[in-house]
C-alpha positions in Angstrom: -20.8 -43.5 -24.9 -21.6 -43.2 -21.1 -17.9 -43.1 -20.1 -17.7 -40.0 -22.6 -20.4 -38.3 -21.5 -19.3 -38.9 -17.8 -15.7 -37.6 -18.8 -17.3 -34.9 -20.3 -19.2 -34.0 -17.1 -16.0 -33.9 -14.9 -14.3 -31.7 -17.5 -17.1 -29.0 -17.3 -17.0 -29.2 -13.8 -13.2 -28.8 -12.9 -13.6 -26.0 -15.6 -16.3 -24.7 -13.7 -14.6 -24.9 -10.4 -11.5 -23.1 -11.5 -13.4 -20.5 -12.8 -15.3 -19.9 -9.9 -11.6 -20.0 -7.8 -10.3 -17.6 -10.5 -13.0 -15.2 -9.7 -12.8 -15.9 -5.9 -9.3 -14.8 -6.3 -9.8 -11.9 -8.4 -12.2 -10.5 -5.9 -10.2 -10.8 -2.8 -6.9 -9.3 -4.5 -9.4 -6.7 -5.2 -10.7 -5.9 -2.2 -7.0 -6.2 -0.9 -5.5 -3.4 -3.7 -8.3 -1.0 -2.1 -7.5 -1.3 1.1 -4.1 -0.8 0.6 -4.5 2.0 -1.3 -6.4 3.5 1.2 -4.1 3.3 3.7 -1.5 4.8 1.5 -3.6 8.0 1.2 -4.0 7.9 5.0 -0.3 7.7 5.7 -0.1 10.7 3.1 -2.6 12.8 4.9 -1.3 11.6 8.8 2.3 12.6 7.0 0.8 16.0 5.6 -0.7 16.5 9.1 2.5 16.4 10.8 4.7 18.5 8.3 1.7 21.4 8.8 1.8 20.7 12.9 5.8 20.8 12.4 5.5 24.0 10.4 3.1 25.7 12.9 5.2 24.8 16.1 8.3 26.4 13.9 6.3 29.5 13.8 5.2 29.4 17.6 8.9 29.4 18.2 10.3 32.0 15.4 12.3 29.6 14.0 10.8 29.9 10.3 12.9 32.8 9.4 16.5 32.0 11.2 19.1 29.5 9.8 18.9 26.1 10.1 21.9 24.7 12.8 25.0 23.4 11.2 25.2 19.9 10.7 26.4 17.4 13.2 29.7 15.9 12.6 29.3 12.6 10.8 31.6 9.5 11.1 33.1 8.5 7.7 30.6 6.3 5.4 27.6 7.8 6.7 25.0 9.8 4.3 22.8 12.5 5.4 19.3 11.8 5.3 
């Protein structure tokens, strides 16, 4: 009977270990996800600020109302951005 109890204890220990490991992985994943979302939000804000700065510079230069320059000739096969 001792062997059977020992196997039960070993199984319980392994189960606890795996559950602990999964919890640690979930916590790390959550932390990384939050960090990525924060960085994406920061990049979005920086892009918005950059667009605003470009528009301010265009307004200062008086370009806002003037037509945009003709696109440069592209080599065959190039896509315009």
